[in-house]
C-alpha positions as CSV (number, residue, x, y, z in Angstrom):
1,X,-21.8,-19.5,-10.0
2,X,-18.0,-19.6,-10.2
3,X,-17.2,-16.8,-12.6
4,X,-14.0,-16.7,-14.7
5,X,-11.1,-14.6,-13.3
6,X,-7.5,-13.9,-14.2
7,X,-4.6,-13.5,-11.7
8,X,-1.6,-11.4,-12.7
9,X,1.9,-12.2,-11.9
10,X,2.9,-12.4,-8.2
11,X,6.4,-12.4,-6.6
12,X,7.9,-15.4,-5.1
13,X,7.2,-15.0,-1.4
14,X,9.5,-15.8,1.5
15,X,7.5,-15.2,4.7
16,X,8.5,-15.7,8.4
17,X,10.6,-14.4,11.2
18,X,14.3,-14.5,10.3
19,X,13.8,-14.9,6.5
20,X,16.0,-11.7,6.0
21,X,18.9,-14.1,6.5
22,X,18.1,-15.7,3.1
23,X,18.7,-12.5,1.3
24,X,22.4,-13.0,0.4
25,X,21.7,-16.3,-1.2
26,X,18.8,-14.8,-3.1
27,X,21.0,-12.0,-4.4
28,X,23.6,-14.5,-5.6
29,X,21.0,-16.0,-7.9
30,X,21.3,-12.9,-10.0
31,X,25.0,-11.8,-9.5
32,X,27.4,-10.1,-7.2
33,X,26.5,-6.4,-7.7
34,X,23.5,-5.2,-5.7
35,X,22.0,-1.7,-5.2
36,X,20.1,-1.2,-1.9
37,X,17.4,1.4,-1.8
38,X,16.3,2.0,1.7
39,X,14.3,4.6,3.7
40,X,16.1,7.5,5.2
41,X,17.2,6.2,8.6
42,X,15.0,3.6,10.2
43,X,16.4,0.4,8.8
44,X,20.1,1.3,8.4
45,X,20.2,2.2,12.1
46,X,19.2,-1.2,13.2
47,X,21.1,-4.4,14.0
48,X,19.5,-6.0,11.0
49,X,21.5,-3.7,8.7
50,X,24.8,-4.4,10.5
51,X,24.3,-8.1,10.4
52,X,23.2,-8.0,6.7
53,X,26.3,-6.2,5.7
54,X,28.5,-8.9,7.3
55,X,26.5,-11.6,5.5
56,X,26.9,-9.8,2.2
57,X,30.6,-9.6,2.6
58,X,30.8,-13.3,3.5
59,X,29.1,-14.1,0.1
60,X,31.4,-11.8,-1.8
61,X,28.5,-9.5,-2.7
62,X,29.4,-5.9,-3.6
63,X,26.8,-3.4,-2.8
64,X,26.0,0.2,-3.1
65,X,23.3,2.2,-1.3
66,X,20.9,5.1,-1.7
67,X,18.3,6.4,0.7
68,X,14.8,7.7,0.0
69,X,13.5,10.4,2.4
70,X,9.8,10.9,2.2
71,X,7.7,9.9,-0.8
72,X,9.8,9.4,-4.0
73,X,9.6,11.9,-6.8
74,X,10.2,11.4,-10.5
75,X,13.3,13.5,-10.2
76,X,14.7,11.3,-7.4
77,X,14.2,8.2,-9.6
78,X,15.8,9.8,-12.6
79,X,18.8,11.0,-10.5
80,X,19.3,7.6,-8.9
81,X,19.2,5.9,-12.3
82,X,21.7,8.3,-13.7
83,X,24.0,7.7,-10.7
84,X,24.1,3.9,-10.8
85,X,23.4,3.1,-14.5
86,X,27.1,2.5,-15.2
87,X,27.6,0.3,-12.2
88,X,26.5,-3.0,-13.8
89,X,23.9,-3.6,-11.1
90,X,22.7,-7.2,-11.1
91,X,19.9,-6.8,-8.6
92,X,18.0,-4.0,-6.9
93,X,17.0,-4.6,-3.3
94,X,14.3,-2.3,-1.8
95,X,14.1,-2.3,2.0
96,X,11.7,0.0,3.8
97,X,8.2,1.2,3.7
98,X,6.1,1.8,0.6
99,X,8.1,4.9,-0.5
100,X,11.4,3.0,-0.5
101,X,9.9,0.0,-2.3
102,X,8.2,2.1,-4.9
103,X,11.4,4.0,-5.6
104,X,13.4,0.8,-5.8
105,X,10.9,-0.7,-8.1
106,X,11.1,2.2,-10.5
107,X,14.9,2.3,-10.4
108,X,15.0,-1.4,-11.2
109,X,12.7,-0.8,-14.2
110,X,14.9,2.0,-15.7
111,X,18.5,1.1,-14.9
112,X,18.9,-0.8,-18.2
113,X,16.6,1.5,-20.1
114,X,17.8,4.9,-19.3
115,X,14.6,6.8,-20.1
116,X,13.0,9.3,-17.7
117,X,10.4,7.8,-15.5
118,X,8.0,10.5,-16.7
119,X,7.9,8.9,-20.1
120,X,5.9,6.1,-18.5
121,X,3.9,7.8,-15.7
122,X,0.1,7.4,-16.2
123,X,-1.5,10.7,-17.1
124,X,1.7,12.7,-17.1
125,X,4.1,12.3,-20.0
126,X,3.8,10.5,-23.4
127,X,2.8,7.3,-21.5
128,X,5.1,5.1,-23.6
129,X,4.7,1.4,-23.5
130,X,7.3,-0.1,-21.2
131,X,9.3,-2.9,-22.8
132,X,12.1,-3.3,-20.4
133,X,14.5,-4.9,-19.7
134,X,14.2,-4.7,-16.0
135,X,16.9,-5.4,-13.4
136,X,15.7,-8.2,-11.0
137,X,14.1,-6.6,-8.0
138,X,13.8,-8.0,-4.4
139,X,11.3,-6.2,-2.1
140,X,11.6,-6.3,1.7
141,X,9.0,-4.3,3.6
142,X,9.8,-2.9,7.1
143,X,6.2,-1.7,7.7
144,X,2.9,-3.4,7.6
145,X,0.7,-1.3,5.4
146,X,1.2,-0.6,1.7
147,X,1.7,-4.1,0.3
148,X,4.0,-2.6,-2.3
149,X,6.1,-5.8,-2.2
150,X,3.3,-7.5,-4.1
151,X,2.3,-4.9,-6.7
152,X,3.4,-3.9,-10.2
153,X,3.2,-0.2,-9.7
154,X,5.6,2.4,-8.4
155,X,3.8,5.4,-7.0
156,X,5.7,8.7,-7.5
157,X,4.8,12.1,-6.3
158,X,5.3,15.7,-7.3
159,X,3.8,17.7,-4.4
160,X,2.2,21.1,-4.7
161,X,-0.9,22.8,-6.1
162,X,-0.1,21.7,-9.7
163,X,1.6,18.4,-8.7
164,X,0.5,14.8,-9.0
165,X,0.7,11.3,-7.5
166,X,0.9,8.9,-10.4
167,X,2.1,5.3,-11.1
168,X,4.8,3.8,-13.3
169,X,3.0,0.5,-13.8
170,X,4.0,-2.7,-15.6
171,X,3.9,-6.4,-14.8
172,X,7.7,-6.6,-15.4
173,X,8.1,-4.4,-12.3
174,X,6.7,-7.1,-10.0
175,X,9.4,-8.2,-7.5
176,X,11.2,-11.5,-8.2
177,X,11.0,-12.1,-4.4
178,X,9.0,-10.5,-1.6
179,X,10.9,-11.2,1.6
180,X,8.5,-10.5,4.4
181,X,10.2,-10.8,7.8
182,X,8.0,-9.7,10.7
183,X,11.1,-9.1,12.9
184,X,11.8,-6.0,10.8
185,X,8.6,-4.4,12.3
186,X,10.1,-4.4,15.8
187,X,10.1,-0.9,17.3
188,X,7.5,0.7,15.1
189,X,6.0,3.7,16.8
190,X,2.3,3.7,17.6
191,X,1.4,6.4,15.1
192,X,3.1,4.4,12.3
193,X,1.4,1.2,13.3
194,X,-2.0,3.0,13.1
195,X,-1.5,4.7,9.8
196,X,0.1,1.7,8.0
197,X,-2.3,-0.8,9.6
198,X,-5.4,1.2,8.6
199,X,-3.9,1.4,5.1
200,X,-3.8,-2.4,4.9
201,X,-7.3,-2.6,6.4
202,X,-8.6,-0.2,3.8
203,X,-6.9,-2.0,0.9
204,X,-8.4,-5.3,2.0
205,X,-11.9,-3.9,2.4
206,X,-11.8,-1.9,-0.9
207,X,-10.5,-4.8,-2.9
208,X,-13.2,-7.1,-1.4
209,X,-16.0,-4.8,-2.6
210,X,-14.2,-3.7,-5.8
211,X,-16.0,-4.1,-9.1
212,X,-13.2,-6.4,-10.2
213,X,-13.2,-8.7,-7.1
214,X,-13.4,-12.4,-7.6
215,X,-13.5,-15.6,-5.5
216,X,-9.8,-15.9,-5.3
217,X,-9.2,-12.3,-4.1
218,X,-12.2,-12.5,-1.8
219,X,-10.7,-15.4,0.0
220,X,-7.4,-13.6,0.5
221,X,-9.1,-10.4,1.6
222,X,-11.2,-12.1,4.2
223,X,-8.2,-13.9,5.6
224,X,-6.2,-10.7,5.7
225,X,-9.1,-8.9,7.5
226,X,-9.2,-11.5,10.1
227,X,-5.5,-11.0,10.7
228,X,-6.0,-7.2,11.0
229,X,-9.0,-7.7,13.4
230,X,-6.9,-9.9,15.7
231,X,-3.7,-7.9,15.7
232,X,-3.9,-4.3,14.8
233,X,-5.7,-2.9,17.9
234,X,-3.5,-5.1,20.1
235,X,-0.3,-4.1,18.4
236,X,-1.2,-0.4,18.5
237,X,-1.6,-0.7,22.3
238,X,1.9,-2.2,22.4
239,X,0.9,-5.2,24.3
240,X,4.3,-6.8,24.9
241,X,3.3,-10.4,25.4
242,X,1.4,-10.5,22.1
243,X,3.8,-8.3,20.1
244,X,5.6,-11.0,18.1
245,X,2.4,-12.7,17.1
246,X,0.6,-9.4,16.2
247,X,3.6,-8.2,14.1
248,X,3.5,-11.4,12.1
249,X,-0.2,-11.2,11.5
250,X,0.0,-7.6,10.4
251,X,2.9,-8.3,8.0
252,X,0.8,-11.1,6.6
253,X,-2.3,-8.9,6.3
254,X,-0.3,-6.2,4.5
255,X,1.1,-8.7,2.1
256,X,-2.4,-10.0,1.3
257,X,-3.6,-6.4,0.8
258,X,-0.9,-5.8,-1.8
259,X,-1.9,-9.0,-3.6
260,X,-5.6,-8.2,-3.7
261,X,-5.2,-4.6,-4.7
262,X,-2.9,-5.6,-7.5
263,X,-5.5,-8.0,-8.8
264,X,-8.7,-6.1,-8.5
265,X,-8.1,-2.4,-7.6
266,X,-9.3,-0.3,-4.8
267,X,-12.0,2.3,-4.1
268,X,-13.0,5.8,-3.0
269,X,-10.6,6.2,-0.1
270,X,-7.6,5.6,-2.4
271,X,-9.2,7.7,-5.1
272,X,-9.1,10.6,-2.6
273,X,-5.7,9.7,-1.2
274,X,-3.9,10.6,-4.4
275,X,-4.9,14.3,-4.5
276,X,-4.9,14.7,-0.8
277,X,-1.3,13.5,-0.6
278,X,-0.3,15.6,-3.6
279,X,-1.8,18.9,-2.5
280,X,-1.3,18.6,1.3
281,X,1.4,17.1,3.5
282,X,-0.8,14.2,4.6
283,X,0.8,10.7,4.9
284,X,-0.9,8.1,2.8
285,X,-1.8,5.9,5.7
286,X,-3.3,8.8,7.7
287,X,-5.6,9.5,4.7
288,X,-6.8,5.9,4.7
289,X,-7.3,5.7,8.4
290,X,-9.1,8.9,8.8
291,X,-11.5,8.4,5.8
292,X,-12.3,4.7,5.7
293,X,-15.2,4.8,8.1
294,X,-16.9,7.8,6.4
295,X,-16.2,6.4,2.9
296,X,-17.7,3.1,3.9
297,X,-20.7,4.8,5.3
298,X,-21.1,6.9,2.1
299,X,-20.8,3.8,-0.2
300,X,-23.5,2.0,1.8
301,X,-25.8,5.0,1.9
302,X,-25.5,5.6,-1.8
303,X,-26.1,2.0,-2.7
304,X,-29.1,1.8,-0.5
305,X,-30.6,4.9,-2.1
306,X,-29.7,4.2,-5.8
307,X,-28.6,0.6,-6.2
308,X,-30.4,-1.6,-3.6
309,X,-29.4,-4.7,-5.5
310,X,-25.7,-3.9,-5.6
311,X,-23.7,-7.1,-4.7
312,X,-21.4,-5.0,-2.5
313,X,-24.1,-4.4,0.1
314,X,-24.2,-8.0,1.3
315,X,-20.4,-8.0,1.2
316,X,-20.3,-5.1,3.6
317,X,-22.7,-7.0,5.9
318,X,-20.3,-10.0,5.7
319,X,-17.4,-7.7,6.6
320,X,-19.3,-6.6,9.7
321,X,-19.6,-10.2,10.8
322,X,-15.9,-10.8,10.2
323,X,-14.6,-7.7,11.9
324,X,-17.2,-7.5,14.7
325,X,-17.2,-11.3,15.3
326,X,-21.0,-11.6,15.6
327,X,-23.9,-12.6,13.5
328,X,-26.5,-10.1,12.4
329,X,-30.1,-11.0,11.4
330,X,-30.6,-7.7,9.6
331,X,-28.2,-6.2,7.1
332,X,-29.0,-2.7,8.3
333,X,-27.7,-3.6,11.8
334,X,-24.6,-5.2,10.2
335,X,-23.8,-2.0,8.2
336,X,-24.3,0.2,11.2
337,X,-22.0,-2.1,13.3
338,X,-19.3,-2.1,10.6
339,X,-19.2,1.7,10.3
340,X,-19.3,2.0,14.1
341,X,-16.3,-0.3,14.5
342,X,-14.3,1.6,11.9
343,X,-15.2,4.9,13.7
344,X,-14.1,3.3,17.0
345,X,-10.7,2.2,15.6
346,X,-10.2,5.7,14.0
347,X,-10.7,7.3,17.4
348,X,-8.8,4.7,19.4
349,X,-5.8,5.0,17.2
350,X,-5.9,8.8,17.1
351,X,-6.0,9.2,13.4
352,X,-5.9,13.0,12.8
353,X,-8.5,14.9,10.9
354,X,-7.6,16.4,7.5
355,X,-7.9,20.0,8.7
356,X,-4.7,19.5,10.8
357,X,-2.8,19.3,7.5
358,X,-4.2,22.5,6.0
359,X,-7.3,21.3,4.2
360,X,-10.4,23.5,4.6
361,X,-13.7,24.2,2.8
362,X,-12.0,26.3,0.2
363,X,-9.8,23.3,-1.0
364,X,-12.5,20.6,-1.2
365,X,-13.6,21.2,-4.8
366,X,-10.0,21.0,-6.0
367,X,-9.5,17.7,-4.2
368,X,-12.8,16.2,-5.5
369,X,-12.0,17.3,-9.1
370,X,-8.7,15.3,-9.0
371,X,-10.1,12.2,-7.2
372,X,-11.4,10.2,-10.2
373,X,-8.3,8.2,-11.0
374,X,-8.1,4.4,-11.4
375,X,-9.0,3.6,-7.8
376,X,-12.3,5.5,-7.9
377,X,-13.2,3.5,-11.1
378,X,-13.4,0.3,-9.1
379,X,-15.4,1.7,-6.2
380,X,-18.6,-0.4,-6.0
381,X,-20.8,2.6,-6.9
382,X,-20.1,5.8,-8.8
383,X,-20.2,8.5,-6.2
384,X,-21.4,12.0,-7.1
385,X,-19.1,15.0,-6.5
386,X,-21.3,16.1,-3.6
387,X,-21.0,12.7,-2.0
388,X,-17.2,12.7,-2.3
389,X,-17.1,16.2,-0.9
390,X,-19.3,15.1,2.0
391,X,-16.8,12.4,2.9
392,X,-14.1,15.0,3.2
393,X,-16.3,17.4,5.1
394,X,-17.0,14.8,7.7
395,X,-13.3,14.5,8.5
396,X,-12.2,18.1,8.3
């Protein structure tokens, strides 16, 4: 049966090598005053930034710039809004990884409003209803992982024992354009390829088995997973002759992962990623890459024990056939092969264990207690605290 489903707003998408060259014309659709929000160094030290500045000048576009180093905090967003609110910004352009895009998204949402972002953060402040108006936002990813270019939420962090990682979330924050240029991925170091790529993989897998998954998102998730399968291990090994093709496939997969997570949510890995990234200096992609195999194994085990008819079980078997590229006559063999492949990728791409960032047995209960946010609510089965704790213990 084809069940009803609803698809939320998506950005207009410009995808392909060289599409960064369309940016000045896109900016001019909104005006002549642009604010660029980038990462700390990686993009502005490239030839792309030099060429872009020349193109902006030729189009009589005036621009200002701010950089985001590390994961954005509410304070950084508020300070940026205060600095540029009087500048009559016509469009905000975010260029970078997920942190830069999330910061730019939040700034675009508040430049014409003037409120503190904490007024809108879920589970933090008064959680006011966002009414806008928003400054038009253009998202340009330079990594293949988070999919932030396609989502409506800006994830902000306040690190520390009493900190948080929460979202400013509204459909008005969706980018007007997502400009996805695989050329911008050139030169990514192997560790970043692994962490971001495993983030995209996890997002595609979790959205595929999410309680809110539907036929539309399933089709996108499967296509994205095929792209990851065919490109991530090769790109990680830095195989030169295949690099351009693998970059494009991973940029595509990351984009699809952002679309699917925005429509149907995620699962236990991302439920754990929030407190782990808040309480410990663990990069988000590392959390995903190091936990996805064990979290998948725990989901399958728990469903087999308590919910043998859960529709996610045959979906996991289908994922095994997609990622392992073989047919299985028994679901048990498929599940084992899927978990085994994920373990192999985790090992091959040298995803570090959580203990390397300071997590030990004494901190597990604190992480588990803060793991039941929105992502955990769409996991295909409700895991017990002991099961969540065991996932963490397996990767200490």
